[in-house]
NUROLO-482374 format. One line per field, with one value per residue (C-alpha): residue in one letter; residue number from 1; x, y, z. Coordinates in nm, 4 decimals. Example, Ala and Ser with C-alpha at 12.3 -4.5 7.8 and 13.67 -1.06 7.14 Angstrom:
<pts>
res: c(A,S) .
n: c(1,2) .
c1: c(1.2300,1.3670) .
c2: c(-0.4500,-0.1060) .
c3: c(0.7800,0.7140) .
</pts>
This chain:
<pts>
res: c(X,X,X,X,X,X,X,X,X,X,X,X,X,X,X,X,X,X,X,X,X,X,X,X,X,X,X,X,X,X,X,X,X,X,X,X,X,X,X,X,X,X,X,X,X,X,X,X,X,X,X,X,X,X,X,X,X,X,X,X,X,X,X,X,X,X,X,X,X,X,X,X,X,X,X,X,X,X,X,X,X,X,X,X,X,X,X,X,X,X,X,X,X,X,X,X,X,X,X,X,X,X,X,X,X,X,X,X,X,X,X,X,X,X,X,X,X,X,X,X,X,X,X,X,X,X,X,X,X,X,X,X,X,X,X,X,X,X,X,X,X,X,X,X,X,X,X,X,X,X,X,X,X,X,X,X,X,X,X,X,X,X,X,X,X,X,X,X,X,X,X,X,X,X,X,X,X,X,X,X,X,X,X,X,X,X,X,X,X,X,X,X,X,X,X,X,X,X,X,X,X,X,X,X,X,X,X,X,X,X,X,X,X,X,X,X,X,X,X,X,X,X,X,X,X,X,X,X,X,X,X,X,X,X,X,X,X,X,X,X,X,X,X,X,X,X,X,X,X,X,X,X,X,X,X,X,X,X,X,X,X,X,X,X,X,X,X,X,X,X,X,X,X,X,X,X,X,X,X,X,X,X,X,X,X,X,X,X,X,X,X,X,X,X,X,X,X,X,X,X,X,X,X,X,X,X,X,X,X,X,X,X,X,X,X,X,X,X,X,X,X,X,X,X,X,X,X,X,X,X,X,X,X,X,X,X,X,X,X,X,X,X,X,X,X,X,X,X,X,X,X,X,X,X,X,X,X,X,X,X,X,X,X,X,X,X,X,X,X,X,X,X,X,X,X,X,X,X,X,X,X,X,X,X,X,X,X,X,X,X,X,X,X,X,X,X,X,X,X,X,X,X,X,X,X,X,X,X,X,X,X,X,X,X,X,X,X,X,X,X,X,X,X,X,X,X,X,X,X,X,X,X,X,X,X,X,X,X,X,X,X,X,X,X,X,X,X,X,X,X,X,X,X,X,X,X,X,X,X,X,X,X,X,X,X,X,X,X,X,X,X,X,X,X,X,X,X,X,X,X,X,X,X,X,X,X,X,X,X,X,X,X,X,X,X,X,X,X,X,X,X,X,X,X,X,X,X,X,X,X,X,X,X,X,X,X,X,X,X,X,X,X,X,X,X,X,X,X,X,X,X,X,X,X,X,X,X,X,X,X,X,X,X,X,X,X,X,X,X,X,X,X,X,X,X,X,X,X,X,X) .
n: c(1,2,3,4,5,6,7,8,9,10,11,12,13,14,15,16,17,18,19,20,21,22,23,24,25,26,27,28,29,30,31,32,33,34,35,36,37,38,39,40,41,42,43,44,45,46,47,48,49,50,51,52,53,54,55,56,57,58,59,60,61,62,63,64,65,66,67,68,69,70,71,72,73,74,75,76,77,78,79,80,81,82,83,84,85,86,87,88,89,90,91,92,93,94,95,96,97,98,99,100,101,102,103,104,105,106,107,108,109,110,111,112,113,114,115,116,117,118,119,120,121,122,123,124,125,126,127,128,129,130,131,132,133,134,135,136,137,138,139,140,141,142,143,144,145,146,147,148,149,150,151,152,153,154,155,156,157,158,159,160,161,162,163,164,165,166,167,168,169,170,171,172,173,174,175,176,177,178,179,180,181,182,183,184,185,186,187,188,189,190,191,192,193,194,195,196,197,198,199,200,201,202,203,204,205,206,207,208,209,210,211,212,213,214,215,216,217,218,219,220,221,222,223,224,225,226,227,228,229,230,231,232,233,234,235,236,237,238,239,240,241,242,243,244,245,246,247,248,249,250,251,252,253,254,255,256,257,258,259,260,261,262,263,264,265,266,267,268,269,270,271,272,273,274,275,276,277,278,279,280,281,282,283,284,285,286,287,288,289,290,291,292,293,294,295,296,297,298,299,300,301,302,303,304,305,306,307,308,309,310,311,312,313,314,315,316,317,318,319,320,321,322,323,324,325,326,327,328,329,330,331,332,333,334,335,336,337,338,339,340,341,342,343,344,345,346,347,348,349,350,351,352,353,354,355,356,357,358,359,360,361,362,363,364,365,366,367,368,369,370,371,372,373,374,375,376,377,378,379,380,381,382,383,384,385,386,387,388,389,390,391,392,393,394,395,396,397,398,399,400,401,402,403,404,405,406,407,408,409,410,411,412,413,414,415,416,417,418,419,420,421,422,423,424,425,426,427,428,429,430,431,432,433,434,435,436,437,438,439,440,441,442,443,444,445,446,447,448,449,450,451,452,453,454,455,456,457,458,459,460,461,462,463,464,465,466,467,468,469,470,471,472,473,474,475,476,477,478,479,480,481,482,483,484,485,486,487,488,489,490,491,492,493,494,495,496,497,498,499,500,501,502,503,504,505,506,507,508,509,510,511,512,513,514,515,516,517,518,519,520,521,522,523,524,525,526,527,528,529,530,531,532,533,534,535,536,537,538,539,540,541,542,543,544,545,546,547,548,549,550,551,552,553,554,555,556,557,558,559,560) .
c1: c(8.3923,8.0194,7.8864,7.8321,7.4690,7.2269,6.9346,6.5917,6.3167,5.9620,5.6350,5.4417,5.4932,5.4334,5.6838,5.9272,5.9206,5.9592,6.2614,6.4252,6.3519,6.5137,6.8154,6.8681,6.8317,7.1183,7.3381,7.2585,7.5840,7.7978,7.5722,7.3276,6.9917,6.8141,6.4675,6.2438,5.8767,5.8933,6.1456,6.1671,6.2364,6.4938,6.6786,6.6789,6.8352,7.0942,7.1974,7.2135,7.4315,7.6608,7.6974,7.7683,8.0379,7.8665,7.9383,7.6557,7.7199,7.3917,7.0660,6.7493,6.4675,6.1185,6.0408,5.6819,5.6831,5.4832,5.6613,5.9948,6.0246,6.3038,6.5192,6.4994,6.5786,6.8861,7.0061,7.0004,7.1490,7.4434,7.5530,7.6190,7.7283,7.8737,8.0211,7.7070,7.5578,7.2237,6.9365,6.5845,6.2872,6.0238,5.7061,5.7049,5.5269,5.8127,6.1018,6.1344,6.1753,6.4321,6.6344,6.6318,6.7499,7.0710,7.1816,7.0230,7.1713,7.4341,7.1978,7.3786,7.0795,6.7019,6.4980,6.1438,5.9046,5.8110,6.1019,6.0472,6.2553,6.5122,6.7881,6.7494,6.6233,6.7451,7.0534,7.2758,7.2181,7.2939,7.5930,7.7497,7.6760,7.8188,8.1263,8.1776,8.1371,8.3921,8.6442,8.5933,8.8631,8.6384,8.9251,8.7182,8.8775,9.0802,8.7796,8.7722,8.6103,8.4570,8.3744,8.1666,7.8689,7.5113,7.4228,7.7569,7.8052,8.1733,8.0775,7.8020,8.0384,8.2901,8.0216,7.8696,8.2101,8.2889,7.9445,7.9370,8.2850,8.1820,8.4281,8.3028,8.3260,8.1942,8.0178,8.0308,7.8781,8.1354,7.9392,7.8771,8.0874,8.2745,8.3278,8.4605,8.6976,8.8323,8.8739,9.0663,9.2822,9.3583,9.4506,9.1551,8.9863,9.0127,8.9005,8.7422,8.6341,8.3362,8.3725,8.1579,8.4679,8.6400,8.6458,8.4064,8.7017,8.8658,8.5720,8.5149,8.7975,8.8799,9.0892,9.2035,9.2522,9.6264,9.5705,9.6367,9.4504,9.2941,9.1341,8.8642,9.0263,8.9792,8.8355,9.1837,9.3366,9.0517,9.0773,9.4490,9.4007,9.1409,9.3337,9.1497,9.3699,9.4335,9.7548,9.7830,10.0303,10.1620,10.1283,9.9899,9.6949,9.4906,9.1725,9.0876,8.7302,8.6281,8.3427,8.2477,7.8713,7.6977,7.8306,8.1872,8.1779,8.0399,8.3211,8.5847,8.4599,8.4442,8.7639,8.9738,8.8150,8.9040,9.2700,9.2845,9.5068,9.2204,9.2007,8.8753,8.8846,8.6071,8.5808,8.3552,8.2495,8.1685,7.8060,7.7299,7.3677,7.2591,7.4914,7.2838,6.9602,6.8093,6.6550,6.6575,6.3802,6.3761,6.7351,6.7688,6.8645,6.7534,6.3866,6.3837,6.5664,6.9141,7.0461,7.2506,7.5432,7.5429,7.5238,7.8086,8.0235,7.9792,8.0673,8.3716,8.4987,8.4330,8.6350,8.9213,8.9162,8.9837,9.2731,9.1231,9.2780,9.0189,9.1218,8.9036,8.8920,9.0700,8.9172,8.9668,8.9950,9.1076,9.1194,9.3713,9.4627,9.8387,9.8960,9.7582,9.7470,9.4502,9.5835,9.3731,9.4725,9.3951,9.3178,9.6471,9.8475,9.9158,9.8305,9.7764,9.7389,9.5843,9.4987,9.1271,8.8946,8.5355,8.3465,8.1018,8.0892,7.7119,7.4972,7.4349,7.1051,7.0192,7.0137,6.6770,6.6428,6.4738,6.5851,6.7874,6.8179,7.1854,7.2741,7.1561,7.3202,7.4515,7.2668,6.9081,6.9043,7.0575,7.0925,7.0399,6.9436,7.1808,7.1175,7.3399,7.0682,6.7826,6.8063,6.8002,6.4637,6.2857,5.9426,5.9884,5.8357,6.0576,6.0198,6.1357,6.1372,6.1160,5.8936,6.1299,6.2399,6.5163,6.2681,6.0193,6.2781,6.3886,6.0285,5.9649,6.2893,6.2482,5.8873,6.0318,6.1878,5.9901,5.6492,5.5451,5.7086,5.5897,5.6663,5.6705,5.5893,5.5830,5.3678,5.0123,5.1158,5.3817,5.2704,5.4909,5.8188,5.8071,5.7940,5.4533,5.5758,5.6985,5.3735,5.1851,5.4204,5.3828,5.0030,5.0091,5.2245,5.0017,5.2653,5.3620,5.1651,5.2102,5.1677,5.1193,5.1552,5.3673,5.7147,5.9618,6.0079,6.2063,6.3961,6.5064,6.6577,6.9255,7.2371,7.0427,6.7252,6.4138,6.1369,6.0530,5.7917,5.5733,5.3756,5.0816,4.7327,4.6105,4.8918,5.2006,5.2451,5.5421,5.5993,5.8433,6.1077,6.4556,6.5092,6.4708,6.5993,6.6137,6.5978,6.5225,6.6581,6.9947,7.2842,7.5749,7.9201,8.0971,8.2046,8.5646,8.5681,8.5843,8.5754,8.7530,8.4351,8.1201,7.8139,7.4525,7.3027,7.2450,7.6000,7.5357,7.8011,7.7079,7.8009,7.7595,7.4911,7.4155,7.7494,7.7556,7.8972,8.2728,8.2463,8.0626,8.3165,8.5715,8.9219,9.0735,8.8568,9.0268,8.8897,8.6964,8.5823,8.2221,8.2031,8.0575,7.7289,7.8979,8.2039,8.2471,8.3915,8.7389,8.8323,8.9077,8.6971,8.3581,8.0676,7.8432,7.5527,7.3676,7.6313,7.5579,7.2911,6.9653,7.0701,6.8041,6.8501,6.8384,7.0993,7.0700,7.1129,7.4178,7.5827,7.5011,7.6511,7.9665,8.0037,7.9280,8.1812,8.4507,8.3598,8.4022,8.7348,8.8565,8.7487,8.9230,9.2463,9.2433,9.2292,9.4946) .
c2: c(4.7528,4.8304,4.9815,5.3590,5.4587,5.6449,5.7632,5.8668,6.0260,6.0771,6.0722,5.9293,5.5516,5.4862,5.7484,5.6358,5.2776,5.3969,5.6118,5.3291,5.0856,5.3156,5.3659,4.9941,4.9094,5.1381,5.1607,4.8540,4.6797,4.9614,5.1365,5.0403,5.2144,5.3177,5.4680,5.6340,5.7297,6.0225,6.2914,6.1745,5.8168,5.9519,6.1526,5.8513,5.6479,5.9188,5.9325,5.5542,5.5426,5.8077,5.6258,5.2990,5.4666,5.4068,5.6507,5.8318,5.9364,6.1108,6.2121,6.2665,6.4367,6.5299,6.8997,6.8656,6.6604,6.7284,6.8574,6.8905,6.9795,6.8559,7.1654,7.1371,6.7665,6.8210,7.0990,6.8703,6.5789,6.7861,6.8388,6.4626,6.4052,6.7324,6.5619,6.3805,6.5165,6.6852,6.6583,6.7931,6.6212,6.8763,6.9235,7.1912,7.4316,7.4065,7.5003,7.8503,7.7024,7.4593,7.7395,7.9277,7.6087,7.6206,7.9070,7.7765,7.4250,7.4376,7.2226,7.0319,6.9741,6.9614,6.7151,6.7501,6.4596,6.2413,6.1549,5.9287,5.7724,5.7723,5.6936,6.0486,6.2581,6.0891,5.8724,6.1305,6.3795,6.1265,5.9871,6.3336,6.3805,6.0426,6.1066,6.4381,6.2618,5.9957,6.2668,6.4602,6.4244,6.3356,6.2677,6.0478,5.7144,5.7333,5.7543,5.8420,5.5671,5.5980,5.2975,5.3576,5.2623,5.3568,5.5174,5.6804,6.0512,6.0492,5.8690,6.1214,6.4136,6.2844,6.2300,6.5716,6.7431,6.5775,6.6450,7.0099,7.0625,6.9026,6.6127,6.2942,5.9796,5.6281,5.5282,5.1716,5.0262,4.8564,4.5298,4.5158,4.2768,4.5669,4.7326,4.4124,4.3662,4.7215,4.7123,4.3883,4.5294,4.8317,4.6091,4.7276,4.3989,4.2983,3.9550,3.7331,3.8252,4.0435,4.4198,4.4510,4.3393,4.6646,4.9088,5.2030,5.4272,5.3010,5.4181,5.5810,5.4627,5.6920,5.5609,5.8100,5.7317,5.6829,5.4363,5.6685,5.5454,5.7787,5.6366,5.8575,6.1676,6.5194,6.7808,6.9266,6.5873,6.5098,6.8486,6.8046,6.4497,6.5520,6.8536,7.1380,7.4331,7.4647,7.6688,8.0396,8.1359,8.4352,8.5903,8.9327,9.0347,9.3375,9.1606,8.8578,8.7293,8.5065,8.2765,8.1198,8.1682,8.3943,8.7098,8.5783,8.4455,8.7775,8.9628,8.7237,8.7616,9.1417,9.1827,8.9661,9.1006,9.4553,9.3771,9.3217,9.0409,8.8409,8.5229,8.3617,8.1288,7.8737,7.6224,7.3695,7.4220,7.7068,7.8122,7.8155,7.7404,7.8451,7.5819,7.3131,7.4345,7.1847,7.4581,7.8400,7.9728,8.3444,8.4333,8.6887,8.5472,8.1865,8.1691,7.7905,7.7958,7.6758,7.4394,7.5970,7.3668,7.4631,7.8356,7.8065,7.6037,7.8582,8.1445,7.9574,7.8942,8.2568,8.3805,8.1444,8.2650,8.6201,8.5038,8.4791,8.2191,7.9869,7.8083,7.5221,7.3394,7.6183,7.7374,8.1026,8.1597,8.5212,8.8683,9.1216,9.4794,9.5353,9.8850,9.9103,9.5323,9.3117,8.9710,8.6547,8.3524,7.9865,7.6984,7.5299,7.8341,7.9884,8.3460,8.5662,8.9442,9.2040,9.5695,9.4846,9.2042,9.1207,8.9090,8.6830,8.3836,8.3556,8.1645,7.8080,7.6419,7.6512,7.3207,7.1690,7.1348,6.7965,6.5177,6.2472,6.4266,6.5235,6.1527,6.1073,6.3987,6.2479,5.9217,6.0249,6.3916,6.6398,7.0157,7.1499,6.9852,6.6825,6.6092,6.3004,6.1315,6.1926,5.8605,5.6691,5.8263,5.6503,5.5185,5.6306,5.9043,6.2095,6.4834,6.8420,7.1060,7.4692,7.7279,7.9377,7.8992,7.6461,7.4096,7.4591,7.3953,7.0796,6.9586,7.0052,6.8284,6.5331,6.4826,6.3353,6.0523,6.0019,5.8413,6.1305,6.4511,6.5916,6.9627,7.0441,7.4110,7.5621,7.8619,7.8623,7.8828,7.9483,8.2872,8.5035,8.3226,8.1450,8.2898,8.2775,8.0711,7.7953,7.7892,7.7402,7.4616,7.2775,7.3032,7.1354,6.8383,6.5614,6.3816,6.6883,6.7406,7.0567,7.0157,7.3571,7.4392,7.1251,7.0622,6.7751,6.7090,6.3839,6.1209,5.7633,5.4644,5.1965,5.2904,5.5463,5.7485,5.5340,5.7345,6.0945,6.2414,6.5227,6.7651,6.9370,7.0690,6.7162,6.6331,6.4149,6.1205,5.9047,5.8208,5.6004,5.8285,5.7575,6.0918,6.4326,6.7500,7.0658,7.4271,7.6431,7.9936,8.1579,8.1541,8.3758,8.2208,8.4949,8.3527,8.3487,8.7297,8.7854,9.1569,9.2737,9.3301,9.4832,9.2562,9.2691,9.0599,8.7668,8.7739,8.9435,9.1917,9.5590,9.7977,10.1643,10.3563,10.0585,10.0917,10.2311,10.5720,10.5950,10.6914,10.3670,10.1370,9.9202,10.0614,9.7860,9.8832,10.1254,10.4737,10.5210,10.7873,10.7786,10.4339,10.3278,10.1380,9.7930,9.8814,9.7445,9.9266,9.8371,10.0531,9.8366,9.5461,9.5090,9.2659,9.1273,8.8861,8.6955,8.7548,9.1284,9.2574,9.3554,9.2186,9.0730,8.6966,8.6296,8.4973,8.7994,9.0545,8.8682,8.8708,9.2408,9.3216,9.1281,9.3377,9.6628,9.5792,9.5537,9.9034,10.0290,9.8453,10.0488,10.3735,10.2723,10.1848,10.5156,10.7079,10.5123) .
c3: c(0.4654,0.4715,0.1530,0.1737,0.2143,-0.0101,0.2036,0.0775,0.2881,0.1572,0.3529,0.0556,0.0895,-0.2792,-0.3899,-0.1212,-0.2520,-0.6124,-0.5312,-0.3375,-0.6228,-0.8796,-0.6535,-0.5897,-0.9572,-1.0538,-0.7450,-0.5341,-0.6235,-0.4766,-0.2257,0.0457,0.0033,0.3251,0.3032,0.5629,0.5423,0.7892,0.8705,1.2329,1.1206,0.8765,1.1439,1.3741,1.0908,1.0203,1.3858,1.4070,1.0945,1.2435,1.5730,1.3887,1.1822,0.8452,0.5634,0.3852,0.0268,-0.0607,0.1073,-0.0963,0.0954,-0.0158,0.0383,0.1606,0.4809,0.8011,1.1145,0.9305,0.5629,0.3402,0.3846,0.7634,0.7440,0.5266,0.7545,1.0570,0.8649,0.7418,1.1045,1.1181,0.7576,0.6257,0.3169,0.2031,-0.1184,-0.0491,-0.2971,-0.2546,-0.4218,-0.5205,-0.7164,-0.9833,-0.7446,-0.4930,-0.7203,-0.5724,-0.2232,-0.3616,-0.5141,-0.1836,-0.0111,-0.2131,0.0121,0.3324,0.3415,0.0659,-0.1430,-0.4165,-0.6481,-0.6602,-0.8633,-0.9911,-0.9282,-1.1017,-1.3296,-1.6235,-1.7561,-1.4701,-1.7214,-1.8559,-1.5649,-1.2479,-1.2879,-1.4665,-1.1829,-0.9112,-1.1030,-1.0954,-0.7255,-0.6265,-0.8370,-0.6551,-0.3204,-0.4146,-0.5069,-0.1827,0.0823,0.3753,0.6139,0.8424,0.7700,1.0913,1.3171,1.6832,1.8901,2.2348,2.4548,2.7642,2.9757,2.8893,3.2231,3.2971,3.3621,3.2499,2.9273,2.8633,2.9281,2.6736,2.4083,2.4784,2.4553,2.1218,1.9744,2.0754,1.9332,1.6018,1.6389,1.4640,1.6730,1.6928,2.0147,2.1472,2.4610,2.6790,2.6854,2.3094,2.0986,1.9372,2.2743,2.4304,2.1369,2.1500,2.5287,2.4986,2.2192,2.4388,2.7310,2.9378,3.0219,3.3835,3.4975,3.2354,2.8875,2.9749,2.9427,3.2546,3.4446,3.3508,3.6392,3.5884,3.6685,3.3454,3.1338,2.8992,2.6781,2.3847,2.0958,1.8322,1.4640,1.5106,1.7952,2.0895,2.3981,2.6545,2.9687,3.1271,2.9776,3.1085,2.8700,2.8217,2.7391,2.5026,2.3298,2.2660,2.1383,1.8782,1.7551,1.9262,2.0195,2.3930,2.4125,2.3241,2.0519,2.2474,2.5920,2.4941,2.2745,2.1845,2.2943,2.5058,2.4708,2.7623,2.6625,2.3295,2.3198,2.0660,2.2338,2.2483,1.8932,1.7703,1.9473,1.8102,1.4532,1.4645,1.6657,1.4357,1.1169,1.2246,1.2774,1.6529,1.7805,1.9267,2.1331,2.2483,2.5493,2.5976,2.8810,2.7079,2.3452,2.1099,2.1095,2.4811,2.5696,2.2205,2.0734,2.2446,2.0903,1.8473,1.6343,1.6422,1.4211,1.5057,1.4128,1.1338,0.7951,0.8569,0.7545,0.7866,1.1186,1.2078,1.4730,1.7495,1.6742,1.3085,1.3836,1.6343,1.3949,1.1165,1.3528,1.4832,1.1301,1.0427,1.3418,1.2552,0.8936,1.0124,1.2296,1.5781,1.8071,1.9585,2.2774,2.4000,2.7350,2.9208,3.2479,3.3377,3.7134,3.7569,3.6045,3.7335,3.6469,3.6160,3.4920,3.1403,3.1043,3.1849,3.2965,3.2706,3.4792,3.4026,3.6374,3.5431,3.6516,3.3108,3.2187,2.9151,2.9020,2.6750,2.6425,2.6631,2.7721,2.6773,2.9312,2.7463,2.9788,2.9500,3.1939,3.3041,3.3900,3.7572,3.9393,4.0140,4.3894,4.4233,4.6607,4.4856,4.1532,4.1851,4.2008,3.8406,3.6597,3.3369,3.4007,3.3403,3.4388,3.1927,3.2160,2.8661,2.5414,2.5561,2.1891,2.2011,2.4076,2.1633,1.9701,2.2995,2.3816,2.0950,2.1953,2.5564,2.7698,2.8161,3.0773,3.0249,3.2985,3.1907,3.0268,2.8131,2.4514,2.5209,2.6854,2.4020,2.1312,2.3086,2.3418,1.9699,1.8793,2.1155,2.0058,1.6867,1.8911,2.2113,2.2311,2.4531,2.5770,2.9104,2.9529,3.3243,3.3913,3.7400,3.6399,3.5057,3.1377,2.8749,2.7441,2.9697,2.9007,2.5628,2.2105,2.0445,1.7468,1.9794,2.1778,1.8518,1.7399,2.0703,2.0501,1.7084,1.8103,1.9505,2.1588,2.3654,2.6856,2.8947,3.2715,3.4336,3.8035,3.8360,3.9790,4.0072,4.3787,4.3836,4.1845,4.2480,4.0738,4.0846,3.8894,3.6857,3.7164,3.6869,3.8527,3.9353,4.1664,4.0364,4.2503,4.0835,4.1530,4.2259,4.4685,4.4290,4.1942,4.0941,3.7275,3.5388,3.3848,3.2543,3.0780,3.2382,3.0676,3.2795,3.1558,3.4597,3.4401,3.4150,3.6588,3.5461,3.5278,3.7234,4.0610,3.9387,3.9068,4.2825,4.3686,4.0552,3.8539,4.0005,3.9843,4.0975,4.3770,4.1367,3.9996,3.6633,3.5509,3.5861,3.3068,3.2162,3.4066,3.6319,3.8134,4.1674,4.2454,4.2941,4.6611,4.7400,4.5797,4.7624,4.7691,4.5549,4.2561,4.0146,3.9695,3.6493,3.4115,3.2846,3.1218,2.7913,2.8078,2.7883,2.9961,3.3470,3.6472,3.5147,3.2133,2.9116,3.0381,2.8702,2.9065,2.6329,2.6123,2.8805,3.1510,3.1505,3.3894,3.2207,2.8815,2.6527,2.6667,2.2924,2.0487,1.8179,2.0975,2.2345,1.8905,1.8576,2.1967,2.1083,1.7929,1.9786,2.2497,1.9806,1.8593,2.2165,2.2414,1.9449,2.1134,2.4338,2.2529,2.0652,2.3952,2.5841) .
</pts>
C-alpha cells in the first residue's frame, strides 16, 4: 500500500520548503509529503492523486495565494477528498478570514505562521488531526475502477456520470500496465496481451469494489451498481419533481421538509447545468464562491435528510392527466403518479453547427464544463465557445491548467451576456484571450479532434486544438411533453398570465381556472427554473422558484 499523503500548498517557495521539511521530519516514516508552490499546481496534484487512487490524510493551504486563496483551494479539494483534514496557514492579520472559513469549508484548524518551535506549535495540532483522520470511517477501501480509452465518448460519459454524482472512482487507461492487468483479470483481453486488442465495444470496463464487472454499462446499470436509487418506493406521491437542477433540488427540499411525500426524478445527475460549474461566486451566502458540484451535493443531502426520494438515471417520457392524478411515464415502461408535478427539467446547451464537430463529441468536443478533462489540458491550448457566465467560469477554471485559454465569442464583447465580476476576472488572467466576432466553422482529426477552423474579422484560419468546450445558449428539455403542456415557440413552458386564452386551446387540453404564476395549463402541474418561459436564468432564481412552486402546491392541494 502507498503511504497516505500530507499535502502542503504555499506560493512562497521558502515557506513551502520549510513546511515540507517540518512535515517530513516528523511524519515521513508514515506519510508521503507532497508540496506545491501554486494553487493551480496543487489542484493538479490533488486530481492526479485522486485518479491514481492515493489517499490524502491532510491538506495544508496558505490563505494568501494569487488567483485562488487557501479557502477556495480547500473548497475545491474537499470535493475530491471529503475526508482529508483541512488546515489553513495564515498570518496574524488573516485570522478573521480563517475563522469565517470554518463555516465555509468545514475547516478543521488554522495555524499562524511562523511556528517555532514546531514541537510545541505545529506537531501537536497535526497529530490530533491525523489521529482524527485515522479514526474516520472513510469507506473507500473497496474502490470503483474504470478502464477505458483516452479519446472515447463512452469512457468520457461514464467518468462524467460518476463525477457528477459524487461517486469516487479510479481511472485507468486501457493500454496502461494497470489497465492491461485489470482487463486480463476480468477476462476482457482479446488476441495477445495488449489491451489495444480489446474491442472498443467492450470499453469502458467498470469493476466495483466487490468485483462486479460491467462492460460498457448504461447509466441505469451504472447507477444501480454504485448504489444510486433508481426505483421508486411506491407508485403514488403528493409531489413528483422532474429534474434535479437547482429548481428541482429547491422543490425537493421544501416539499419534503413540509411533509409532502416527494420524489425527484433526474436523468443524469443532481445539479443540472449549474452542477457542472467550476465556481459560482454570486450565490447568496457563499462569499468565497462554491463549486456547482458541491452546492448540488449539499442540496441533495439536504433533500434526502428531509425524506425526499431521489431517483437517478431515469428518463421521463410522458405526462398524462387521469382524473385527479398526474401520471409520469418512464422510458422503460414504468409509471408513477401524484397529486401534483413540478417541471424543473432545465435546459441543455445547443449544439454547435460546424461541419465535422459532431464526430468528436466526447473525444475533444464537450458540451458543458467537463471538469473530468481539466487535468488532461495541462500545458495545452484550450478553446471555449460562449459569452455567458458558464463559459466565463469555465475559462477562469481551465486557465489554472491550460497554457492558454481561447474564449470564442460571436458578438462584439462580453458586456451584454456575462456578469461584471467575471469580465473583470478574465481581464486579470494573462493566459485567457478573448476572440470577439469569431466562430468555429469546422473540425477535423483522426480518432479524436485535432484541429478546428475559426472564422473571424480577418477571415478563416485553422488551429491545432484537442479540447473544445461549448456553452452556447439554452435549449429546454421539453420535447417529451408533447401537447399536454403549453409551450412557446422555442419549447419553454408557459405559465400563469403567459398562457393562451381557453378558446384558442386544443380540445385535448383540460379546462382551467385562472392559474397561479408558476402553474401550467394543467392544474396541479407547475414549472420552475430555466425550463419556464421568461424565467431569470440564474441559480438563485431557480431555487426560489422551486420553493415558491411548493407553496403553490400546498394551495392547490387545499382546494382539491
